[in-house]
N, C-alpha and C positions, 0 to 999 in steps of 0.2 A: 793576843786575844783574837779568837776566830771571828770572822765576819758573821753576824747573825744570820744573814741570808743563806750561808753555806753550813750552818750548824745542823747536823742531823736531828730531825724531830721538830725543827722550827718551821713555823708557817712563814716562809720567806717571801712570798709573792701572792698577790691577789690579781685576778683578771676579770674584767667585765666583758660579757658578750650580750648582744641584743640586736634588734632590727635596725637601730639608728645610732651609730657610734657618736656622731656629731651632737645629737640631742642629749645623749647620756653624758658626754664630756661637759657640755654646757650646764646640765643639771647639777652634776657633782662639783663643778667649779663654783657655782653659785651657792649651793646648799652647804657644802663642807668646806669650801675654800681651797680645794686642791688646785695646784698649779699643774696643768697638763702640758707636757713638752714632747716634741718629736725626738725620739732617740734613734740614731742611725744604726742599722743592722749590717752584718757582714756582707749580705748579698746586695747591698746598695739601697734597699728599701728603708723605711722608717717605721717606728712603732710608737704609738701614743702612750707615753709613760706618765704615771702619777708620781709627781715629784714631792717629796717631803724632806725638808732640809737640803742636804747636798746630793741626794740620790733618789732613785726610783724605788717605790714600794710595790708597784703593780702597773697595770696598764689596761688598755682597751683593745680587745681583739679586732684585727683589721677586717675580718670577714664577718658579715652579718649572720645572726641566727634568728630563728623564729620568735623566741621569747627571751626576755632579759634574765640573766643569771650571773652570779659571782662564782668563780672557782678559786679555791684556796690551793696553792701549791705548797706541799710539805716536802722539805729536804730529806732525802734518804741517801745512804752511802752507795746503793746499787739498785737502780730502777728495776732491772730484770729479776733480781732476787726478791725484791719487794712484791712484784707482780706474781711471782710463783707462790709466795706465802698468801697473798690476798686471794688469789683464785682458789687455792686449797681451802681457804677459810670461808668460801662462798661468795666472794666478790665477782663482779663481771667487768672485764676490760672494755671500755667504750671508745678509747682513742689511744693509739700508740701501741707499743712504745715507738718513739721516734727521736731522732737526733736533730736538734736545731743548732746549726753552726754558730759558734760564738756564744751560745747559751748553755746547752747541755742536753742530756737525755731525759725524756719525760713521757708520762702516760697518765691517762685519766681512768678512774674506776668508779663503779657504783658499788657501795658496800651492801651487805646482806639486808640492811634496813631500807635501802633505796637512796641513801645520801651520796652525792657526787663529790669526789675529791681528786686532786691530781698529785702525783709524786714527781720529784725532779732530782737529778744528780747534776750539779753544775759542772761545766767543763773544768773550772779551776780546781775542783775536788779530785779530778782524775789525773792530774799531772804529777 
């Protein structure tokens, strides 16, 4: 059985961004009951992961942004092919594509209606 995170079409990751990650982590820990744990990254840094059960379902962006928002990462077999289709259909690429070592290739788009979504191909899918 495939890992749900790497199933094409699945919303495999959620990420919070905002002006105060510490306050956001405290809020969601209290309100939803999420366990927030530091996850080590390949480059030696860590990432604040949202842990549910035995693994992460999302995290909190390490760099602050002006306003708070959630981004949903949808798994696709090929980020670059997906971006070509998206831009041909009227989407605008706002971030990426980029490779995150130990994670995969990702990009963020805004669809023709103005909604933001990210696409990702995990490294484990490319082996």
